[in-house]
C-alpha positions as CSV (number, residue, x, y, z in Angstrom):
1,M,-28.1,42.6,18.3
2,R,-27.5,38.8,17.0
3,Y,-25.2,36.7,19.3
4,I,-23.9,33.8,17.0
5,S,-23.2,30.5,19.1
6,F,-19.9,28.9,18.5
7,K,-19.9,25.5,18.5
8,P,-16.4,23.8,18.7
9,W,-15.2,23.2,15.5
10,K,-14.3,19.0,16.0
11,R,-12.3,16.8,13.3
12,K,-13.4,13.8,12.0
13,A,-11.3,10.7,13.5
14,A,-8.8,10.3,10.1
15,A,-9.7,7.1,8.0
16,P,-6.5,4.4,8.9
17,E,-3.9,4.5,6.2
18,H,-3.3,0.9,4.5
19,V,0.5,0.3,5.3
20,W,1.4,-3.0,6.2
21,E,1.8,-4.3,9.9
22,R,5.4,-6.7,10.3
23,P,5.9,-9.4,10.6
24,S,2.6,-10.8,9.4
25,W,2.6,-9.0,7.0
26,H,-0.8,-7.4,6.9
27,C,-3.1,-4.2,6.8
28,R,-3.0,-2.6,10.1
29,A,-6.5,-0.9,8.7
30,C,-8.6,-3.8,6.9
31,G,-6.0,-6.8,8.1
32,H,-6.1,-8.4,4.3
33,A,-2.4,-9.4,2.6
34,W,-0.8,-5.8,2.5
35,P,-0.2,-4.1,-0.5
36,C,-3.8,-4.4,0.0
37,A,-6.3,-3.6,-2.5
38,P,-6.3,0.2,-1.3
39,A,-2.5,0.1,-0.8
40,R,-1.8,-0.7,-4.3
41,A,-4.6,1.7,-5.4
42,T,-3.3,4.8,-3.6
43,L,1.1,3.3,-4.9
44,A,-0.2,3.0,-8.5
45,G,-1.1,6.5,-8.2
46,E,3.1,6.6,-7.7
47,P,4.1,8.5,-11.6
48,D,7.5,7.0,-11.4
49,R,7.2,3.4,-12.1
50,V,10.2,2.0,-11.3
51,S,10.4,3.9,-8.4
52,L,7.2,2.2,-6.8
53,A,9.0,-1.1,-8.4
54,M,12.4,-0.8,-6.4
55,Y,10.4,0.0,-3.3
56,M,8.0,-2.9,-3.3
57,W,11.3,-4.7,-4.6
58,G,13.0,-3.5,-1.2
59,N,9.7,-4.6,1.2
60,L,9.6,-8.2,-0.8
61,D,13.1,-8.4,0.8
62,R,12.3,-7.7,4.7
63,A,8.2,-10.0,4.4
64,V,10.6,-12.7,2.6
65,A,12.7,-12.7,6.1
66,D,9.9,-12.3,8.7
67,L,7.6,-15.1,6.4
68,P,9.7,-17.9,5.4
69,C,6.4,-20.1,5.0
70,R,5.4,-19.0,2.4
71,S,6.5,-19.2,-1.1
72,P,9.1,-16.8,-3.6
73,A,6.9,-16.7,-6.6
74,E,3.9,-16.0,-4.2
75,L,5.6,-13.6,-1.8
76,H,6.4,-12.2,-6.0
77,H,3.2,-11.7,-7.6
78,R,2.1,-10.7,-3.9
79,F,4.5,-7.7,-4.6
80,V,6.4,-6.9,-7.3
81,A,5.0,-8.1,-10.1
82,W,1.6,-6.2,-10.0
83,T,3.9,-2.8,-10.1
84,H,3.9,-3.6,-14.0
85,A,1.7,-1.8,-15.9
86,E,-0.1,-3.9,-18.4
87,N,-0.9,-1.6,-21.6
88,E,2.0,0.7,-21.7
89,P,3.3,1.6,-25.3
90,R,6.3,-0.4,-26.2
91,N,9.3,1.1,-28.7
92,T,9.4,-1.3,-31.7
């Protein structure tokens, strides 16, 4: 009779999520300004672009309060402007 040795299953450490840290609005995982590139890639997978833009507008609202020294244009570009799809077909 052959015995099979048991090796306990080891859970792999989960990769840290690319989420914001308030009040600095830096990514908890990589330390870059949030939304960092990995966070944008994840968020851009959202099929409902309107919901994505509304979510990011909410984050923009909180970031404006947390980062009063940043220009509104910079924060708008960082949080909202990228959510608009560039090559969407237009109805003409």
